[in-house]
PAZAPA-4460 file (N, C-alpha, C; in steps of 0.05 Angstrom, whole numbers, plus 32768, in hexadecimal, padded with zeros to 4 digits):
% residues 275
    n_x    n_y    n_z   ca_x   ca_y   ca_z    c_x    c_y    c_z   seq   type   mol
   7D7D   7FFC   7EB4   7D95   800C   7EB7   7DA7   8001   7ECC     1      M     A
   7DC1   8001   7EC7   7DD4   7FF8   7EDB   7DDF   8011   7EE9     2      S     A
   7DF1   800B   7EFD   7DFB   8021   7F0D   7E0D   8034   7EFD     3      A     A
   7E1C   8028   7EEA   7E30   8038   7EDC   7E28   803D   7EBF     4      A     A
   7E17   802D   7EB4   7E11   802F   7E98   7DF3   8034   7E94     5      V     A
   7DED   8048   7E83   7DD2   804F   7E7C   7DCB   8041   7E62     6      V     A
   7DB4   8033   7E61   7DAC   8025   7E49   7D9F   803A   7E36     7      Q     A
   7DAF   8046   7E26   7DA5   805A   7E13   7DB3   8056   7DF9     8      S     A
   7DA6   805C   7DE2   7DB2   8057   7DC8   7DCA   8069   7DC3     9      D     A
   7DC9   8081   7DCE   7DDF   8094   7DCA   7DE0   80A8   7DE0    10      S     A
   7DF6   80B7   7DE1   7DF8   80CC   7DF6   7DE2   80E0   7DF3    11      F     A
   7DDB   80E7   7DDB   7DC7   80FC   7DD6   7DAB   80F3   7DE0    12      A     A
   7DA7   80D8   7DE0   7D8C   80CE   7DE8   7D8B   80C8   7E06    13      Q     A
   7DA0   80CC   7E15   7DA0   80C7   7E32   7D92   80DF   7E3F    14      A     A
   7D78   80DB   7E46   7D69   80F1   7E50   7D6F   80F5   7E6E    15      T     A
   7D67   810D   7E78   7D6B   8112   7E95   7D5D   80FF   7EA7    16      Q     A
   7D44   80F7   7EA0   7D36   80E2   7EB1   7D46   80C8   7EB1    17      P     A
   7D52   80C0   7E9B   7D61   80A7   7E9A   7D7A   80A9   7EAC    18      E     A
   7D87   80C0   7EAA   7D9E   80C4   7EBB   7D96   80C4   7ED9    19      V     A
   7D80   80D2   7EDF   7D77   80D3   7EFB   7D70   80B7   7F05    20      L     A
   7D64   80A6   7EF4   7D5E   808B   7EFC   7D77   807B   7F01    21      E     A
   7D8C   807F   7EF0   7DA5   8071   7EF4   7DB2   8079   7F0E    22      A     A
   7DB0   8092   7F15   7DBC   809B   7F2F   7DAD   808E   7F46    23      I     A
   7D92   808E   7F45   7D82   8082   7F5A   7D88   8064   7F5D    24      R     A
   7D8E   8057   7F47   7D93   803A   7F48   7DAF   8033   7F51    25      N     A
   7DBF   8047   7F56   7DDA   8042   7F60   7DDC   804E   7F7C    26      D     A
   7DD7   803D   7F91   7DD6   8048   7FAD   7DF0   8056   7FB5    27      P     A
   7E07   804C   7FAC   7E20   8059   7FB3   7E22   8075   7FA7    28      L     A
   7E1B   8077   7F8E   7E1B   8091   7F80   7E08   80A4   7F8D    29      L     A
   7DEF   809C   7F90   7DDA   80AD   7F9B   7DE1   80B6   7FB7    30      A     A
   7DEA   80A4   7FC8   7DEF   80AB   7FE4   7E07   80BE   7FE6    31      S     A
   7E1B   80BB   7FD4   7E32   80CD   7FD4   7E2A   80EA   7FCE    32      S     A
   7E15   80ED   7FBE   7E0C   8108   7FB7   7DFA   8114   7FCD    33      L     A
   7DE7   8104   7FD8   7DD5   810E   7FEC   7DE3   8114   8006    34      W     A
   7DF7   8104   800E   7E06   810A   8026   7E14   8124   8024    35      V     A
   7E1F   812A   800C   7E2D   8143   8008   7E1A   815B   8009    36      N     A
   7E02   8157   7FFE   7DEE   816D   7FFF   7DE7   8173   801C    37      I     A
   7DE3   815E   802C   7DDB   8162   8048   7DF2   8170   8057    38      A     A
   7E0B   8167   8053   7E21   8173   8062   7E27   8190   8059    39      L     A
   7E23   8195   803F   7E26   81B0   8035   7E11   81C3   8042    40      A     A
   7DF9   81B9   8044   7DE4   81C9   8050   7DE9   81CF   806D    41      G     A
   7DF2   81BB   807C   7DF9   81BE   8098   7E11   81D1   809B    42      L     A
   7E24   81CF   8089   7E3C   81E0   808A   7E34   81FD   8086    43      S     A
   7E22   8202   8073   7E1A   821E   806E   7E0E   822A   8087    44      I     A
   7DFC   821B   8095   7DF0   8225   80AD   7E05   822A   80C3    45      L     A
   7E17   8217   80C6   7E2C   8219   80DA   7E3E   8231   80D5    46      L     A
   7E46   8234   80BB   7E59   824A   80B5   7E4C   8265   80B8    47      F     A
   7E32   8267   80B1   7E24   8280   80B5   7E24   8287   80D3    48      V     A
   7E1F   8273   80E4   7E1F   8278   8101   7E3B   827F   810A    49      Y     A
   7E50   8272   8101   7E6B   8277   8109   7E74   8293   8101    50      M     A
   7E69   829E   80EC   7E71   82B8   80E2   7E61   82CF   80ED    51      G     A
   7E50   82C9   8100   7E3E   82DE   810A   7E4C   82F6   8117    52      R     A
   7E63   82F0   8123   7E72   8305   8131   7E8C   830E   8123    53      D     A
   7E8F   8304   810B   7EA7   830C   80FB   7EA3   8328   80F1    54      V     A
   7EB4   833B   80F9   7EB0   8357   80F2   7EC8   8363   80E2    55      A     A
   7EE0   8358   80E6   7EF7   8363   80D9   7EF4   835E   80BB    56      E     A
   7EFA   8373   80AA   7EF5   8371   808D   7F02   8359   807F    57      P     A
   7F1C   8354   8084   7F29   833E   8077   7F1E   8323   8081    58      R     A
   7F18   8322   809B   7F0C   8309   80A6   7EF1   8304   8099    59      A     A
   7EE1   8319   8095   7EC7   8316   8088   7ECA   830D   806B    60      R     A
   7EDE   8317   805D   7EE2   830E   8042   7EEA   82F0   8041    61      L     A
   7EFB   82E8   8053   7F02   82CB   8055   7EE9   82BB   805B    62      I     A
   7ED8   82C5   806D   7EC0   82B7   8074   7EAD   82B4   805C    63      W     A
   7EAA   82CA   804D   7E98   82C8   8035   7EA3   82B4   8021    64      V     A
   7EBD   82B6   801C   7EC9   82A3   8008   7EC6   8286   8011    65      A     A
   7EC9   8282   802B   7EC6   8267   8036   7EA9   825D   8035    66      T     A
   7E97   826F   803B   7E7A   8268   803B   7E71   8260   801F    67      L     A
   7E7D   826D   800B   7E76   8266   7FEF   7E7D   8249   7FE8    68      L     A
   7E8F   823D   7FF6   7E97   8221   7FEF   7E7F   820E   7FF3    69      V     A
   7E72   820D   800A   7E5B   81FB   800C   7E43   8205   7FFC    70      P     A
   7E41   821F   7FF8   7E2B   822A   7FE8   7E2D   8220   7FCB    71      L     A
   7E45   8221   7FC0   7E49   8216   7FA5   7E45   81F8   7FA5    72      V     A
   7E4F   81EB   7FB9   7E4D   81CD   7FBA   7E30   81C4   7FBB    73      S     A
   7E20   81D0   7FCC   7E04   81C6   7FCE   7DF5   81CB   7FB3    74      I     A
   7DFB   81E1   7FA6   7DEE   81E6   7F8C   7DF7   81D1   7F78    75      S     A
   7E11   81CB   7F77   7E1B   81B8   7F64   7E12   819C   7F69    76      S     A
   7E11   8194   7F82   7E09   8179   7F89   7DEB   8175   7F84    77      Y     A
   7DDB   8189   7F87   7DBF   8187   7F7F   7DBC   8183   7F61    78      V     A
   7DCE   8190   7F52   7DCE   818C   7F35   7DD6   816F   7F2E    79      G     A
   7DE9   8164   7F3D   7DF1   8149   7F38   7DDB   8135   7F3F    80      L     A
   7DCF   8137   7F57   7DBC   8124   7F60   7DA2   8125   7F4F    81      V     A
   7D9D   813C   7F42   7D86   813E   7F31   7D8B   8133   7F14    82      S     A
   7DA4   812E   7F0E   7DAB   8125   7EF4   7DB1   813B   7EE0    83      G     A
   7DAE   8155   7EEA   7DB2   816C   7ED8   7DCE   816D   7ECE    84      L     A
   7DE2   8168   7EDF   7DFE   816B   7ED8   7E0C   814F   7ED8    85      T     A
   7DFD   813B   7ED0   7E08   8120   7ECC   7E03   8117   7EB0    86      V     A
   7E17   810F   7EA2   7E14   8106   7E86   7E19   80E9   7E83    87      G     A
   7E16   80E0   7E6A   7E1B   80C4   7E63   7E2F   80C5   7E4C    88      V     A
   7E46   80BA   7E50   7E5B   80BA   7E3C   7E63   809E   7E33    89      L     A
   7E66   809B   7E19   7E70   8082   7E0E   7E8E   8083   7E0E    90      E     A
   7E9A   8071   7E1D   7EB7   8071   7E20   7EC5   806A   7E06    91      M     A
   7EDB   8078   7DFF   7EE8   8074   7DE5   7EF8   805A   7DE4    92      P     A
   7F00   8051   7DCC   7F11   803A   7DCA   7F2B   803D   7DD9    93      P     A
   7F34   8028   7DE6   7F4C   8029   7DF7   7F46   802C   7E14    94      G     A
   7F2E   8037   7E1A   7F26   8039   7E36   7F1D   801E   7E41    95      H     A
   7F1F   801A   7E5B   7F18   8001   7E67   7EFA   7FFA   7E63    96      A     A
   7EEA   800F   7E60   7ECD   800B   7E5C   7EC5   8014   7E3F    97      L     A
   7ED7   8010   7E2C   7ED3   8018   7E11   7EB8   800E   7E06    98      A     A
   7EA9   8021   7DFA   7E90   801A   7DEE   7E78   801B   7E01    99      G     A
   7E7D   801C   7E1B   7E68   801D   7E2F   7E60   803A   7E35   100      Q     A
   7E46   803E   7E3A   7E3D   8058   7E42   7E3D   805B   7E60   101      E     A
   7E4D   806D   7E6A   7E53   806F   7E87   7E49   808A   7E91   102      V     A
   7E3D   8089   7EA9   7E35   80A2   7EB6   7E4D   80B3   7EBC   103      L     A
   7E4B   80CD   7EB5   7E60   80DF   7EBA   7E56   80F7   7ECA   104      S     A
   7E5B   80F8   7EE4   7E52   810E   7EF5   7E63   8127   7EF1   105      P     A
   7E62   8132   7ED9   7E74   8148   7ED2   7E6E   8162   7EE2   106      W     A
   7E57   8163   7EEF   7E51   817A   7EFF   7E64   817F   7F16   107      G     A
   7E72   816A   7F1E   7E86   816D   7F33   7E9B   8182   7F2B   108      R     A
   7EA2   8183   7F12   7EB6   8196   7F09   7EAC   81B2   7F0B   109      Y     A
   7E92   81B6   7F09   7E87   81D1   7F0E   7E8A   81D8   7F2B   110      L     A
   7E86   81C5   7F3D   7E8A   81CA   7F59   7EA7   81D3   7F5E   111      T     A
   7EB9   81C4   7F54   7ED6   81CA   7F59   7EDE   81E4   7F4C   112      W     A
   7ED4   81EA   7F34   7EDC   8202   7F26   7ED4   821B   7F35   113      T     A
   7EBD   821A   7F43   7EB3   8232   7F52   7EBA   8231   7F70   114      F     A
   7EBE   821A   7F7C   7EC3   8218   7F98   7EE0   8218   7FA0   115      S     A
   7EF1   820A   7F90   7F0E   8209   7F98   7F1B   8225   7F95   116      T     A
   7F14   8236   7F82   7F20   8251   7F82   7F19   8260   7F9C   117      P     A
   7F01   825B   7FA8   7EFA   8268   7FC1   7F0B   825E   7FD8   118      M     A
   7F12   8245   7FD7   7F24   823A   7FEB   7F3F   8247   7FE9   119      I     A
   7F49   824A   7FD1   7F63   8257   7FCD   7F62   8275   7FD3   120      L     A
   7F4C   8282   7FCD   7F49   829E   7FD4   7F4A   82A1   7FF3   121      L     A
   7F3C   8290   8001   7F3C   8291   801E   7F59   828D   8029   122      A     A
   7F67   8279   801E   7F82   8273   8027   7F95   828A   8020   123      L     A
   7F92   8296   8009   7FA2   82AC   8001   7F9E   82C5   8012   124      G     A
   7F85   82CA   8019   7F7F   82E0   802C   7F8A   82DB   8047   125      L     A
   7F88   82C2   8050   7F93   82BA   806A   7FB1   82BF   806B   126      L     A
   7FBF   82B8   8054   7FDC   82BA   8053   7FE5   82D7   804E   127      A     A
   7FD3   82E8   8045   7FDB   8304   803F   7FED   8305   8027   128      G     A
   7FE7   82F5   8013   7FF8   82F4   7FFB   7FF4   830C   7FE9   129      T     A
   8003   830D   7FD3   8000   8323   7FC0   7FED   831B   7FAA   130      D     A
   7FE5   832E   7F9A   7FD1   8329   7F85   7FDA   8316   7F70   131      T     A
   7FF4   8317   7F69   7FFF   8306   7F54   7FFD   82E9   7F5C   132      T     A
   8005   82E3   7F75   8004   82C7   7F7E   7FE7   82BD   7F81   133      K     A
   7FD6   82CF   7F8A   7FBA   82C7   7F8D   7FAD   82C2   7F72   134      L     A
   7FB3   82D4   7F5F   7FA9   82D1   7F43   7FB3   82B7   7F37   135      F     A
   7FCD   82B2   7F3B   7FD9   829A   7F30   7FCC   8281   7F3B   136      T     A
   7FC8   827F   7F55   7FBC   8268   7F61   7FA0   8263   7F57   137      A     A
   7F90   8278   7F56   7F74   8275   7F4F   7F71   826E   7F31   138      I     A
   7F80   827B   7F20   7F7E   8275   7F03   7F88   825A   7EFC   139      T     A
   7F9E   8252   7F09   7FA8   8237   7F04   7F94   8222   7F0E   140      M     A
   7F87   8228   7F24   7F73   8216   7F2E   7F5B   8213   7F1B   141      D     A
   7F52   8229   7F10   7F3C   8228   7EFD   7F45   8218   7EE4   142      V     A
   7F5D   821D   7EDB   7F68   820E   7EC4   7F68   81F0   7ECA   143      G     A
   7F70   81E9   7EE3   7F70   81CD   7EEB   7F54   81C0   7EE9   144      M     A
   7F40   81CE   7EF3   7F25   81C4   7EF3   7F19   81C1   7ED7   145      C     A
   7F1E   81D6   7EC7   7F13   81D6   7EAB   7F1F   81C0   7E9A   146      V     A
   7F39   81BD   7E9C   7F46   81A7   7E8C   7F40   818C   7E98   147      T     A
   7F3A   818B   7EB2   7F31   8171   7EBE   7F16   816A   7EB3   148      G     A
   7F04   817E   7EAF   7EEA   8179   7EA3   7EED   816F   7E87   149      L     A
   7F00   817B   7E78   7F04   8172   7E5C   7F0E   8155   7E5C   150      A     A
   7F1F   814E   7E6F   7F29   8133   7E70   7F12   811F   7E75   151      A     A
   7EFF   8128   7E85   7EE8   8116   7E8C   7ED4   8114   7E75   152      A     A
   7ED2   8128   7E64   7EBD   8129   7E4F   7EC6   8120   7E33   153      L     A
   7EE0   8120   7E2E   7EEA   8118   7E14   7EE3   80FA   7E0E   154      V     A
   7ED5   80F6   7DF8   7ECF   80DA   7DF0   7EDA   80D3   7DD5   155      T     A
   7EE7   80E6   7DC8   7EF2   80E0   7DAD   7F0C   80D1   7DAE   156      S     A
   7F1B   80D3   7DC4   7F35   80C6   7DC6   7F3C   80C0   7DE3   157      S     A
   7F43   80A7   7DE8   7F4D   809F   7E02   7F66   80AE   7E09   158      H     A
   7F78   80B1   7DF6   7F91   80BF   7DFA   7F8D   80DC   7E02   159      L     A
   7F7A   80E9   7DF5   7F75   8105   7DFB   7F69   8109   7E17   160      L     A
   7F5B   80F6   7E21   7F51   80F7   7E3C   7F69   80FA   7E4F   161      R     A
   7F7D   80EA   7E4B   7F95   80EA   7E5C   7FA6   8103   7E57   162      W     A
   7FA6   810D   7E3F   7FB4   8126   7E39   7FA8   813D   7E49   163      V     A
   7F8E   813F   7E49   7F81   8154   7E58   7F86   814F   7E76   164      F     A
   7F86   8136   7E7F   7F8B   8130   7E9B   7FA7   813A   7EA3   165      F     A
   7FBB   8135   7E92   7FD6   813E   7E98   7FD8   815D   7E98   166      L     A
   7FCA   816A   7E86   7FCA   8187   7E86   7FBD   8192   7EA0   167      V     A
   7FA8   8185   7EA9   7F9B   818C   7EC2   7FAE   8189   7ED9   168      S     A
   7FBE   8173   7ED9   7FD1   816E   7EEE   7FE7   8184   7EED   169      C     A
   7FEE   818D   7ED6   8002   81A2   7ED4   7FF8   81BC   7EE1   170      A     A
   7FDF   81C3   7EDC   7FD3   81DA   7EEA   7FD4   81D5   7F09   171      F     A
   7FCF   81BD   7F11   7FCE   81B6   7F2D   7FEA   81BA   7F3A   172      F     A
   7FFF   81B3   7F2B   801A   81B7   7F35   801F   81D4   7F3B   173      V     A
   8015   81E6   7F2A   8018   8203   7F2E   800A   820B   7F48   174      A     A
   7FF2   8201   7F4C   7FE4   8207   7F65   7FF3   81FD   7F7D   175      V     A
   7FFD   81E5   7F7B   800D   81D9   7F92   8026   81EA   7F98   176      L     A
   8032   81F5   7F83   804A   8205   7F87   8043   821E   7F97   177      Y     A
   802D   822B   7F90   8025   8243   7F9F   801F   823C   7FBC   178      V     A
   8011   8226   7FC0   8009   821E   7FDB   8020   8216   7FEC   179      L     A
   8033   8207   7FE0   8049   81FB   7FF0   8062   820D   7FF1   180      L     A
   8066   821E   7FDE   807E   822D   7FDC   807A   824B   7FE1   181      V     A
   8066   8257   7FD5   8063   8274   7FD6   8054   827D   7FEF   182      E     A
   803D   8271   7FF4   802C   827C   8009   8035   8277   8026   183      W     A
   8044   8261   802C   804D   825D   8048   805D   8275   8052   184      P     A
   806F   8280   8042   807F   8297   804B   806D   82AF   804F   185      A     A
   8059   82B3   803E   8046   82C9   8042   8036   82C6   805C   186      D     A
   802E   82AD   8062   801F   82A8   807A   8030   82AD   8093   187      A     A
   8049   82A6   8091   805B   82AC   80A8   805D   82C9   80AD   188      T     A
   8060   82D9   8098   8061   82F6   809B   8047   8302   80A6   189      A     A
   8031   82F5   809F   8017   82FF   80A8   8010   82F5   80C4   190      A     A
   801F   82E2   80CF   8019   82D8   80E9   8003   82C3   80EA   191      G     A
   7FFC   82B8   80D2   7FE7   82A4   80D1   7FF2   8289   80C9   192      T     A
   800D   8285   80CC   801A   826D   80C2   8010   8254   80CF   193      D     A
   800A   8255   80E9   8002   823C   80F7   7FE9   8230   80EB   194      E     A
   7FD3   823F   80E8   7FBB   8235   80DC   7FBF   8230   80BE   195      I     A
   7FCF   8241   80B1   7FD3   823E   8095   7FE1   8223   808F   196      F     A
   7FF4   821B   809F   8002   8202   809B   7FEF   81EA   809D   197      E     A
   7FDD   81EC   80B1   7FC9   81D6   80B4   7FB7   81D4   809C   198      T     A
   7FAD   81EB   8093   7F9A   81EB   807C   7FA8   81E5   8062   199      L     A
   7FC1   81ED   8060   7FD1   81E7   8048   7FD5   81C9   8045   200      K     A
   7FDD   81BC   805B   7FE2   819F   805A   7FC8   8190   8055   201      L     A
   7FB2   8199   8061   7F98   818D   805D   7F90   818F   8040   202      L     A
   7F93   81A7   8035   7F8B   81AC   8019   7F9C   819C   8005   203      T     A
   7FB6   819D   8008   7FC8   8190   7FF5   7FC3   8172   7FF6   204      V     A
   7FC2   8166   800E   7FBE   8149   8011   7FA4   8140   8004   205      T     A
   7F8F   814E   800A   7F75   8146   7FFF   7F72   814B   7FE1   206      L     A
   7F7C   8162   7FD8   7F7A   8168   7FBB   7F8A   8154   7FAB   207      W     A
   7F9F   8148   7FB5   7FAE   8133   7FA7   7F9D   811B   7FA2   208      L     A
   7F88   8117   7FB2   7F77   8100   7FAF   7F65   8101   7F96   209      G     A
   7F5F   8119   7F8C   7F4D   811C   7F76   7F58   8110   7F5C   210      Y     A
   7F71   8117   7F53   7F7B   810B   7F3B   7F7F   80ED   7F3E   211      P     A
   7F85   80E4   7F56   7F87   80C7   7F5A   7F6D   80B9   7F56   212      I     A
   7F57   80C5   7F60   7F3D   80B9   7F5C   7F35   80BA   7F3F   213      L     A
   7F3C   80D0   7F31   7F36   80D2   7F15   7F42   80BB   7F06   214      W     A
   7F5C   80B6   7F0C   7F6A   80A1   7EFE   7F5F   8085   7F04   215      A     A
   7F56   8081   7F1D   7F4B   8066   7F24   7F2E   8063   7F1D   216      L     A
   7F1F   8079   7F19   7F03   8077   7F14   7EFC   8071   7EF7   217      G     A
   7EE3   8072   7EF1   7ED9   806C   7ED6   7EE4   807F   7EC1   218      S     A
   7EEC   8096   7EC9   7EF7   80A9   7EB5   7F13   80A2   7EAD   219      E     A
   7F22   8093   7EBE   7F3D   808B   7EB8   7F3F   806D   7EB2   220      G     A
   7F4B   805E   7EC5   7F4F   8041   7EC1   7F37   8030   7EC8   221      F     A
   7F22   803C   7ED3   7F09   802E   7EDA   7F0D   8018   7EED   222      A     A
   7F1F   801C   7F00   7F23   8008   7F16   7F0C   800A   7F2A   223      V     A
   7F02   8022   7F2F   7EEC   8027   7F41   7ED2   802C   7F32   224      L     A
   7EBC   8024   7F3E   7EA2   8029   7F32   7E9B   8047   7F34   225      S     A
   7E86   804F   7F25   7E7D   806B   7F27   7E75   8072   7F43   226      V     A
   7E67   8060   7F51   7E5E   8065   7F6C   7E75   8068   7F80   227      G     A
   7E88   8056   7F7E   7E9F   8057   7F90   7EB0   8071   7F8B   228      L     A
   7EB3   8077   7F72   7EC2   8090   7F6B   7EB3   80A8   7F75   229      T     A
   7E99   80A8   7F73   7E89   80BF   7F7D   7E8C   80C2   7F9B   230      S     A
   7E8C   80AB   7FA9   7E8F   80AD   7FC6   7EAB   80B7   7FCD   231      W     A
   7EBF   80AF   7FBD   7EDA   80B9   7FC1   7EDB   80D7   7FBE   232      G     A
   7ECF   80E1   7FA9   7ECF   80FE   7FA5   7EBF   810C   7FBB   233      Y     A
   7EA8   8101   7FC3   7E98   810D   7FD7   7EA7   810E   7FF2   234      S     A
   7EB5   80F8   7FF8   7EC5   80F8   8011   7EDB   810D   8011   235      G     A
   7EE8   8110   7FFA   7EFC   8125   7FF8   7EF0   8141   7FFA   236      L     A
   7ED9   8144   7FED   7ECB   815E   7FEF   7EC4   8165   800B   237      D     A
   7EBA   8152   801A   7EB2   8157   8036   7EC9   8161   8046   238      I     A
   7EE0   8154   8043   7EF8   815B   8053   7F05   8174   8048   239      L     A
   7F08   8176   802E   7F16   818D   8022   7F06   81A6   8022   240      A     A
   7EEC   81A4   8025   7EDB   81BC   8024   7ECF   81C3   8040   241      K     A
   7EBF   81B0   804B   7EB0   81B7   8063   7EC2   81B6   807C   242      Y     A
   7ED3   81A1   807E   7EE5   81A0   8095   7EF9   81B7   8093   243      V     A
   7F04   81BB   807B   7F17   81D1   8077   7F0A   81EB   807F   244      F     A
   7EF2   81F0   8075   7EE5   820A   807A   7EDF   820D   8098   245      A     A
   7ED8   81F8   80A6   7ED2   81FA   80C2   7EEB   8202   80D2   246      Y     A
   7F02   81F5   80CB   7F1B   81FB   80D9   7F24   8218   80D4   247      L     A
   7F21   8220   80BB   7F28   823B   80B4   7F17   8250   80C2   248      L     A
   7EFD   824D   80C0   7EEA   8261   80CC   7EEC   8262   80EA   249      L     A
   7EF0   824B   80F7   7EF4   824B   8114   7F0C   825B   811C   250      R     A
   7F22   8257   810D   7F3A   8266   8114   7F37   8284   810E   251      W     A
   7F2B   828A   80F7   7F28   82A7   80F0   7F16   82B5   8104   252      V     A
   7F00   82A8   810D   7EEE   82B4   8120   7EFB   82BA   813A   253      A     A
   7F0F   82A9   8142   7F1D   82AC   815B   7F35   82BE   8159   254      Q     A
   7F3E   82C4   8141   7F57   82D3   813D   7F54   82EA   8129   255      N     A
   7F3E   82F9   812C   7F38   830F   8119   7F4E   8324   811A   256      Q     A
   7F5A   8329   8131   7F6F   833E   8132   7F87   8336   8122   257      R     A
   7F8E   831C   8124   7FA5   8312   8115   7F9F   8314   80F7   258      V     A
   7F87   830C   80EF   7F80   830E   80D3   7F80   832B   80C9   259      V     A
   7F76   833D   80DA   7F74   8359   80D2   7F8F   8366   80D1   260      G     A
   7FA3   835D   80E0   7FBD   8369   80E0   7FCF   835E   80CA   261      S     A
   7FC6   8349   80BC   7FD6   833E   80A6   7FD8   8352   808F   262      A     A
   7FED   8351   807F   7FF0   8364   8068   7FD8   8362   8055   263      P     A
   7FD0   8378   804A   7FBA   8378   8037   7FC4   836A   801D   264      S     A
   7FB1   835F   800F   7FB8   8354   7FF5   7FC5   836A   7FE4   265      I     A
   7FDD   8365   7FDC   7FEC   837B   7FD0   7FF6   8374   7FB4   266      R     A
   7FFD   8388   7FA5   8007   8384   7F8A   8026   8383   7F8A   267      D     A
   8031   8370   7F7C   804E   836C   7F7C   805D   8385   7F73   268      D     A
   8053   8391   7F5E   8061   83A9   7F53   8061   83C0   7F67   269      A     A
   804A   83C3   7F74   8049   83D8   7F88   805B   83D3   7F9F   270      A     A
   805D   83B9   7FA7   806E   83B2   7FBD   808B   83B7   7FB6   271      T     A
   8093   83B0   7F9E   80AF   83B4   7F95   80B5   83D2   7F94   272      A     A
   80A2   83E2   7F8C   80A7   83FF   7F8B   80AB   840A   7FA6   273      T     A
   809A   8401   7FBA   809D   840A   7FD5   80B8   8402   7FE1   274      D     A
   80C2   83EB   7FD9   80DC   83E2   7FE4   80F3   83F3   7FD8   275      D     A
***
């Protein structure tokens, strides 16, 4: 077996042990997964410790949402390193690796589908936004992850892979709009704008790296190997999840009164009626 290609007659015959062996034989790929598992585990322990004195209800909800990020990640990365959520796909005609069977760590999309909404939930709670904006951000984010998974798994047409990729990017634009346009004003009103600006810029900058890696990796133009692409994703995950979560929880633990005095998550219609 090679690092990127599993010697199997067909996708259906690529067994889990074969996939596991392919992962083990690619040091870049294997190390990118194990490092993330280790850091996710350490993050869980650290965040539990950091939240020991968090008592304000909204602050506790932010803490729980943030804690779920490494919890989801460690579960997903164990699935990846075991070969459970890694497949072997034959690239369609027109792809740079057309006809080759390539390892596809599709389990990453499960990580993002369940963890990134928690990041947005924590940010929305921090900003004191309304239910419509929060619902919009989270559902657009889920749509982005699901269509990204479709882009990675389609093998019937090279063109359709890119169509799904562009649809995923369209969902991403909606998420960016909420983060960059809608929530900053809410955070200013809530008095959390200083930390929100830092976390917003961190999130937007790092999240832009994911579609770029998709395009450069084996799923897109195949400029990067599976191992290098995996390390790119892992590096982004480390910064966008664990570093993000640490900065957020540290601030929340030190500023519970500010978090507690922020407007409650509210409904637009009710707000309009009150006005």
